[in-house]
DRENGU-249881 format. One record per residue (C-alpha): residue number from 1; residue in one letter; x, y, z. Coordinates in pm, whole numbers. Last residue first. Example, Ala and Ser with C-alpha at 12.3 -4.5 7.8 and 13.67 -1.06 7.14 Angstrom:
<rs>
{resi:2; resn:s; u:1367; v:-106; w:714};
{resi:1; resn:a; u:1230; v:-450; w:780};
</rs>
This chain:
<rs>
{resi:230; resn:g; u:1591; v:-467; w:-2190};
{resi:229; resn:r; u:1692; v:-212; w:-1930};
{resi:228; resn:d; u:1362; v:-30; w:-1925};
{resi:227; resn:p; u:1395; v:179; w:-1613};
{resi:226; resn:l; u:1091; v:204; w:-1383};
{resi:225; resn:r; u:985; v:569; w:-1374};
{resi:224; resn:g; u:906; v:791; w:-1080};
{resi:223; resn:e; u:667; v:1063; w:-976};
{resi:222; resn:v; u:595; v:1198; w:-628};
{resi:221; resn:l; u:334; v:1471; w:-578};
{resi:220; resn:e; u:323; v:1641; w:-240};
{resi:219; resn:f; u:14; v:1771; w:-63};
{resi:218; resn:g; u:71; v:1963; w:259};
{resi:217; resn:h; u:-293; v:1980; w:364};
{resi:216; resn:t; u:-501; v:2295; w:421};
{resi:215; resn:y; u:-497; v:2373; w:49};
{resi:214; resn:g; u:-397; v:2690; w:-139};
{resi:213; resn:s; u:-44; v:2563; w:-209};
{resi:212; resn:g; u:-43; v:2187; w:-158};
{resi:211; resn:v; u:130; v:2085; w:-481};
{resi:210; resn:a; u:488; v:2042; w:-354};
{resi:209; resn:t; u:676; v:1840; w:-614};
{resi:208; resn:v; u:893; v:1533; w:-555};
{resi:207; resn:t; u:1068; v:1393; w:-863};
{resi:206; resn:i; u:1221; v:1052; w:-928};
{resi:205; resn:p; u:1437; v:956; w:-1229};
{resi:204; resn:e; u:1482; v:670; w:-1187};
{resi:203; resn:l; u:1327; v:371; w:-1011};
{resi:202; resn:g; u:1546; v:101; w:-856};
{resi:201; resn:a; u:1318; v:-22; w:-576};
{resi:200; resn:a; u:1533; v:151; w:-315};
{resi:199; resn:r; u:1489; v:473; w:-510};
{resi:198; resn:l; u:1113; v:431; w:-497};
{resi:197; resn:l; u:1114; v:382; w:-119};
{resi:196; resn:t; u:1332; v:690; w:-70};
{resi:195; resn:a; u:1098; v:892; w:-290};
{resi:194; resn:i; u:806; v:786; w:-70};
{resi:193; resn:e; u:978; v:908; w:246};
{resi:192; resn:e; u:1072; v:1229; w:66};
{resi:191; resn:g; u:712; v:1292; w:-36};
{resi:190; resn:d; u:562; v:1281; w:311};
{resi:189; resn:c; u:370; v:1013; w:500};
{resi:188; resn:p; u:160; v:1086; w:806};
{resi:187; resn:e; u:60; v:780; w:1012};
{resi:186; resn:v; u:-302; v:672; w:1048};
{resi:185; resn:a; u:-290; v:293; w:1067};
{resi:184; resn:a; u:-444; v:-32; w:944};
{resi:183; resn:g; u:-689; v:144; w:716};
{resi:182; resn:r; u:-1054; v:211; w:645};
{resi:181; resn:t; u:-1194; v:552; w:555};
{resi:180; resn:v; u:-1543; v:691; w:615};
{resi:179; resn:g; u:-1578; v:468; w:922};
{resi:178; resn:a; u:-1613; v:762; w:1163};
{resi:177; resn:a; u:-1294; v:667; w:1348};
{resi:176; resn:v; u:-1106; v:643; w:1016};
{resi:175; resn:a; u:-1225; v:987; w:905};
{resi:174; resn:l; u:-1149; v:1139; w:1247};
{resi:173; resn:r; u:-796; v:997; w:1237};
{resi:172; resn:e; u:-757; v:1142; w:888};
{resi:171; resn:q; u:-851; v:1489; w:1006};
{resi:170; resn:l; u:-622; v:1488; w:1307};
{resi:169; resn:r; u:-314; v:1360; w:1120};
{resi:168; resn:d; u:-360; v:1603; w:831};
{resi:167; resn:l; u:-409; v:1894; w:1070};
{resi:166; resn:l; u:-80; v:1813; w:1242};
{resi:165; resn:r; u:107; v:1787; w:910};
{resi:164; resn:k; u:-44; v:2116; w:797};
{resi:163; resn:w; u:65; v:2285; w:1121};
{resi:162; resn:g; u:416; v:2149; w:1082};
{resi:161; resn:p; u:477; v:2293; w:737};
{resi:160; resn:g; u:432; v:2091; w:417};
{resi:159; resn:g; u:413; v:1717; w:377};
{resi:158; resn:g; u:166; v:1448; w:482};
{resi:157; resn:s; u:-92; v:1477; w:203};
{resi:156; resn:t; u:50; v:1218; w:-36};
{resi:155; resn:l; u:4; v:1179; w:-409};
{resi:154; resn:i; u:186; v:897; w:-588};
{resi:153; resn:v; u:238; v:861; w:-963};
{resi:152; resn:i; u:420; v:556; w:-1098};
{resi:151; resn:s; u:565; v:524; w:-1447};
{resi:150; resn:g; u:633; v:243; w:-1692};
{resi:149; resn:g; u:961; v:182; w:-1873};
{resi:148; resn:p; u:967; v:-178; w:-1759};
{resi:147; resn:r; u:607; v:-286; w:-1695};
{resi:146; resn:l; u:447; v:-201; w:-1362};
{resi:145; resn:g; u:241; v:-455; w:-1168};
{resi:144; resn:a; u:531; v:-544; w:-940};
{resi:143; resn:l; u:547; v:-172; w:-855};
{resi:142; resn:a; u:229; v:-204; w:-650};
{resi:141; resn:r; u:376; v:-494; w:-456};
{resi:140; resn:e; u:699; v:-301; w:-395};
{resi:139; resn:v; u:499; v:-1; w:-273};
{resi:138; resn:f; u:314; v:-211; w:-15};
{resi:137; resn:t; u:633; v:-386; w:96};
{resi:136; resn:g; u:806; v:-52; w:156};
{resi:135; resn:r; u:500; v:86; w:331};
{resi:134; resn:g; u:484; v:-191; w:590};
{resi:133; resn:s; u:698; v:-44; w:867};
{resi:132; resn:r; u:534; v:296; w:821};
{resi:131; resn:p; u:193; v:142; w:890};
{resi:130; resn:i; u:-32; v:182; w:584};
{resi:129; resn:l; u:-321; v:429; w:606};
{resi:128; resn:y; u:-86; v:724; w:536};
{resi:127; resn:l; u:0; v:546; w:211};
{resi:126; resn:v; u:-337; v:605; w:47};
{resi:125; resn:d; u:-349; v:964; w:-80};
{resi:124; resn:i; u:-350; v:861; w:-447};
{resi:123; resn:i; u:-144; v:558; w:-546};
{resi:122; resn:a; u:-139; v:552; w:-927};
{resi:121; resn:v; u:34; v:297; w:-1152};
{resi:120; resn:q; u:106; v:341; w:-1523};
{resi:119; resn:s; u:218; v:103; w:-1800};
{resi:118; resn:f; u:33; v:-189; w:-1646};
{resi:117; resn:a; u:36; v:-570; w:-1651};
{resi:116; resn:r; u:393; v:-635; w:-1536};
{resi:115; resn:p; u:286; v:-875; w:-1262};
{resi:114; resn:p; u:-82; v:-904; w:-1169};
{resi:113; resn:v; u:-175; v:-702; w:-856};
{resi:112; resn:d; u:-327; v:-934; w:-594};
{resi:111; resn:e; u:-103; v:-823; w:-304};
{resi:110; resn:v; u:-223; v:-467; w:-365};
{resi:109; resn:g; u:-564; v:-562; w:-235};
{resi:108; resn:s; u:-890; v:-660; w:-398};
{resi:107; resn:t; u:-1245; v:-548; w:-457};
{resi:106; resn:e; u:-1224; v:-478; w:-829};
{resi:105; resn:f; u:-1324; v:-190; w:-1056};
{resi:104; resn:r; u:-1284; v:-202; w:-1433};
{resi:103; resn:n; u:-1313; v:91; w:-1674};
{resi:102; resn:r; u:-1270; v:72; w:-2052};
{resi:101; resn:p; u:-1616; v:-82; w:-2083};
{resi:100; resn:d; u:-1772; v:246; w:-1958};
{resi:99; resn:g; u:-2091; v:150; w:-1774};
{resi:98; resn:g; u:-1888; v:88; w:-1460};
{resi:97; resn:l; u:-1860; v:459; w:-1382};
{resi:96; resn:w; u:-2164; v:547; w:-1168};
{resi:95; resn:r; u:-2252; v:217; w:-1009};
{resi:94; resn:d; u:-1905; v:65; w:-1038};
{resi:93; resn:a; u:-1750; v:340; w:-828};
{resi:92; resn:r; u:-2010; v:290; w:-552};
{resi:91; resn:g; u:-1957; v:-86; w:-553};
{resi:90; resn:v; u:-1582; v:-36; w:-523};
{resi:89; resn:k; u:-1638; v:205; w:-235};
{resi:88; resn:r; u:-1855; v:-35; w:-38};
{resi:87; resn:p; u:-1631; v:-331; w:-125};
{resi:86; resn:d; u:-1339; v:-173; w:65};
{resi:85; resn:p; u:-1015; v:-352; w:-34};
{resi:84; resn:d; u:-970; v:-119; w:-333};
{resi:83; resn:i; u:-866; v:-180; w:-692};
{resi:82; resn:g; u:-920; v:44; w:-994};
{resi:81; resn:t; u:-831; v:-72; w:-1344};
{resi:80; resn:y; u:-831; v:182; w:-1629};
{resi:79; resn:r; u:-776; v:98; w:-1994};
{resi:78; resn:g; u:-646; v:372; w:-2218};
{resi:77; resn:e; u:-799; v:679; w:-2380};
{resi:76; resn:f; u:-751; v:940; w:-2106};
{resi:75; resn:r; u:-917; v:1248; w:-2251};
{resi:74; resn:a; u:-904; v:1465; w:-1936};
{resi:73; resn:r; u:-1271; v:1399; w:-1852};
{resi:72; resn:r; u:-1187; v:1028; w:-1871};
{resi:71; resn:l; u:-903; v:1091; w:-1627};
{resi:70; resn:l; u:-1131; v:1286; w:-1396};
{resi:69; resn:h; u:-1386; v:1004; w:-1375};
{resi:68; resn:a; u:-1124; v:737; w:-1309};
{resi:67; resn:l; u:-960; v:958; w:-1045};
{resi:66; resn:l; u:-1292; v:996; w:-864};
{resi:65; resn:g; u:-1367; v:623; w:-860};
{resi:64; resn:p; u:-1536; v:559; w:-525};
{resi:63; resn:g; u:-1211; v:449; w:-358};
{resi:62; resn:c; u:-933; v:372; w:-606};
{resi:61; resn:g; u:-692; v:234; w:-348};
{resi:60; resn:v; u:-435; v:136; w:-611};
{resi:59; resn:d; u:-530; v:288; w:-949};
{resi:58; resn:l; u:-378; v:74; w:-1225};
{resi:57; resn:l; u:-343; v:228; w:-1570};
{resi:56; resn:d; u:-305; v:53; w:-1905};
{resi:55; resn:g; u:-182; v:279; w:-2182};
{resi:54; resn:r; u:-277; v:618; w:-2325};
{resi:53; resn:p; u:-343; v:973; w:-2206};
{resi:52; resn:s; u:-19; v:975; w:-2004};
{resi:51; resn:f; u:-67; v:1074; w:-1643};
{resi:50; resn:s; u:107; v:1357; w:-1455};
{resi:49; resn:p; u:-144; v:1606; w:-1599};
{resi:48; resn:v; u:-407; v:1466; w:-1357};
{resi:47; resn:l; u:-226; v:1569; w:-1039};
{resi:46; resn:r; u:-225; v:1948; w:-1061};
{resi:45; resn:d; u:-596; v:1965; w:-1150};
{resi:44; resn:w; u:-662; v:1708; w:-878};
{resi:43; resn:p; u:-520; v:1932; w:-607};
{resi:42; resn:a; u:-724; v:1794; w:-311};
{resi:41; resn:s; u:-1006; v:1929; w:-91};
{resi:40; resn:a; u:-1259; v:2027; w:-359};
{resi:39; resn:f; u:-1264; v:1686; w:-527};
{resi:38; resn:r; u:-1300; v:1497; w:-199};
{resi:37; resn:v; u:-1575; v:1732; w:-88};
{resi:36; resn:s; u:-1762; v:1678; w:-414};
{resi:35; resn:l; u:-1720; v:1300; w:-399};
{resi:34; resn:h; u:-1849; v:1293; w:-40};
{resi:33; resn:l; u:-2147; v:1507; w:-140};
{resi:32; resn:r; u:-2232; v:1269; w:-422};
{resi:31; resn:e; u:-2225; v:981; w:-171};
{resi:30; resn:p; u:-2448; v:1169; w:73};
{resi:29; resn:f; u:-2689; v:1258; w:-214};
{resi:28; resn:p; u:-2747; v:903; w:-333};
{resi:27; resn:l; u:-2562; v:803; w:-650};
{resi:26; resn:v; u:-2716; v:810; w:-999};
{resi:25; resn:q; u:-2636; v:1185; w:-1011};
{resi:24; resn:a; u:-2263; v:1113; w:-1029};
{resi:23; resn:a; u:-2206; v:1267; w:-1374};
{resi:22; resn:t; u:-2409; v:1576; w:-1285};
{resi:21; resn:l; u:-2222; v:1641; w:-961};
{resi:20; resn:l; u:-1887; v:1585; w:-1134};
{resi:19; resn:v; u:-1970; v:1824; w:-1419};
{resi:18; resn:r; u:-2043; v:2099; w:-1166};
{resi:17; resn:a; u:-1712; v:2040; w:-987};
{resi:16; resn:e; u:-1533; v:2036; w:-1324};
{resi:15; resn:g; u:-1662; v:2383; w:-1402};
{resi:14; resn:r; u:-1562; v:2517; w:-1063};
{resi:13; resn:r; u:-1213; v:2365; w:-1086};
{resi:12; resn:g; u:-1150; v:2492; w:-1437};
{resi:11; resn:l; u:-1264; v:2306; w:-1744};
{resi:10; resn:p; u:-1097; v:2075; w:-2000};
{resi:9; resn:l; u:-895; v:1867; w:-1750};
{resi:8; resn:r; u:-560; v:1787; w:-1910};
{resi:7; resn:c; u:-387; v:1454; w:-1959};
{resi:6; resn:g; u:-13; v:1441; w:-2006};
{resi:5; resn:q; u:238; v:1566; w:-2263};
{resi:4; resn:r; u:308; v:1891; w:-2081};
{resi:3; resn:s; u:337; v:1684; w:-1764};
{resi:2; resn:d; u:675; v:1554; w:-1874};
{resi:1; resn:m; u:700; v:1221; w:-1691};
</rs>
């Protein structure tokens, strides 16, 4: 979608980092620290404008709710549904963001996504946890929730030069080993692989944008739209 029409964070990265700490003050310090590190280590300010400020949005692998918080900060007015198979993270998201009736967090997997229920779908830095052989099915299940004419936004950290790809693999393996992240695999996933999956599913147009400048990971933003042929 044209990002000029999308959501916009009102403050710079430092300002939003301070707002995040205040908004999450109901959480214990280690959980607030995790949110802060997650915010600082990814290009959220480049990602958020990819979303329309209205509609029904599904966040697949929502974790502790950082995208939900940032979208509300960016004047997202629609309904947000976050799903994650990890009940710890869903519970954490619900504790600090569940008071907003426009937000809903559920402990469930992508196989439970209701058909054609959403105008936007987000998959933020999740696909590296899915074995490469299963990523096509995972994306297809997420797309099943998208209405014709709807858009999908996927952020992956597996692109960029070789040293960034190596660092990405090492860091994520440590996170899984420490129990911070749960997944069936740790396999890097770049934007072109995702774009290929979206093309196979019939989406058009599809864009892949490098957004990892200034970060230690090779972040790539993939956007696609499901044609409305009706």
